[in-house]
N, C-alpha and C positions, 0 to 999 in steps of 0.2 A: 397485169400490173402496168401502170402508166410510167412512161419514162419522163425524167426530169432533166432540166438543163439550166445552166446559168445564163443562157442567152435569151433575149426576148423573141417574140414571133418574127417571122420574115416579113419585112415591110411590103414586099411585092404580094405576098399572100393576103395580108390585111387590106391592101389596096384593091385587090381583085374582089375580095368579099364585099367591100364597100361599093364598088362599081356595079357589081351584079345585083346587090341589094337595092341600089338606087333604081335600076331598071325594074326590079320586081315591085317596088313601091308604086310605080306608075300603073300597075295592073290591079292595085288594091282599091276598094271602094272608100277611100279616105278623102278628106278635104285636102286642099293644097297646103293649108297650115299644118295639118297632121303629118302629111308626107315630109314636109320640110323639118318639122320638129323631130320625127323619128330618125331621119337621116342625120341630122345634126347631132343628136344624142348618141347615136350609134358610132358616128365618126369620132366623137370625143372618147368613147369607150375604147375604140380600136387604137387611137393615139395613146391612150393610157397604157394599153397592153404593150405597146412598143417600148415602154420604159420599165417594164417588169420582166424579171427572169421567169422562165417556165419551170418554176420550182416544183409544181404539183402536176405537171403534164401539160398536154396541149388543150387549151380552153376551147378550141374549135372542134374537138373530137371526143374528149373525155368529160363525162358529166361532172365528176368531182372537181376537176380542174376548172371547169366552167363555173361551178358554184363559188369556188374560192376567188376566182377572178372577179366575178360580179360583186361579191361581198366586199372585196378590197376596193373596188371602184366606188361602191356605195359610200364607204367610209371616206374615200378621197373626195367625193362630192360634198360631203357634210363638213369636212375639216378644211379643205383647201379652197372650195368654191362657196362655202357657207350656204349651200343649197337648202331651200325650204323643204319641209316634208312633202308638200304637193309636187314640187319639182323633182324630188328624188323618186317619188312613186311614178311620175310620168316617164322618167328615164328607165325605170325598171320595166314598165309596160312596153317601151320601145325595144328593150333588149329581149323581152319575151318574144316579141314579134320577129326580131332578127334571128334568134336561135331557132325558132320554128322554121324560118326560111332555110337555114343551113342544115336542118334535119335533126336537131336536138330538141329535147323537151325543155320546158321553161325552167330557168334557173331557180333553185330552191333558196330564195332569199326573201326574208320577211319585209313587208311593207312598213313604211313609217306611219305612226298613228297621227291622224290629222287632228289638230286642235279645234274644238268646236267654239266658234265665236259666240260670245254672250249676246242674247237678243237685245236689240236696240230699243230703248224706251224714251218717250218724250219727257223732256224736263218740264218744270212748272211753267216757264214762259211759253214753251211750245204748246202745252196743253191749253193755256189761256188763249193763245192765238187761234188754235183749232176750234175751240168752243165759240169764239166770237165770229169766226168765219161761218160756222154752222148756223148761227142765229140768223144769218142772211139767206140761208138755204130754204127754198120752198118745199123741200122734201122732208116731211115730218119723220118718215121712216129712216132717212139718213141721220137725222138728228138723234133719233132714239137709239140707233145702232151705235153711234159714236159715244153717246152718253153711257150706255151699258158697258162698253169696253173700258171706258175711263173710270167709272165709279163702282163697278161690281166685281172686277177682276175676272170676268168670264173670258175664257179662251176663245179665239176666233173660230176654231173648229167646232166649239160647242154652240156658239151663237148662231152660226149658219144653219144649224139643225133646228133652230127655233123659228117661229113664225111671228112676224110683226105685221099687224093689219089694223086698219082704221077701226075705231070703236067709239062709244059714246057713254059718258057718265055724268050725272048731275047736270043734265042740260047742255053740256059742252060737246061739240062735235069735233071730229078729226083728232081725237085723243088716241095715241098709239096703244095697241093692246098686244101684250106678249103672250103667246101661246106656247105651252110646253106639252108635248105628247109623250105618253108613257107606253112603250111597246110591251112592257111586262103586264100592266094592269089594263091596257087598252082604254085608258082614260086620258083626258086632257085637262090642264088647268091653265088659267090665264090671270094676268095682272095688268091693270091699267097704269100707264106711265103718265101721270098727270103733270107733276112738276119734275121734269127730268133734267134738272141741274145745268141750265145754260146761262146762268147769271153771273159769269165771271167777267 
């Protein structure tokens, strides 16, 4: 059974943890930025603990007290510091490392769900500008690739699996030809891209 107290942790103890952790970070294969970030975030956590009573036991020795302390700190970051989900998750990663250093397992605290940014699309003016730039390009293949992306809705990952090569149709040379290979039927089909929409 863990002991509880209405007093916060001993400042000398938290200061000793931070000083020894700082030295330990120098031995880790991290960049200077990561070391600085982990130390700063751990320092903020330890300062937070100094304002909290040990109501659920010692967060440096008891796993349940550790979990409660980190969960409270996570809520503190979100409410008092308006921390973003990415910032919260980075702090939790730093505390995982800190607790591994002092000999405890990682805190059992859920990560924040990161909001996926919507893919950026070109507006009509940007599409027009791109197509006009492509008209000056000597590479027919580049012009064909850009046109396919703009007019067919093909995903880039799909398009790179296709083959665009020079072809000839109705006496015209250097007409791009799109090849699509079928791994299931072991056949290939192609289409000539004669008028590939660069007239904006």
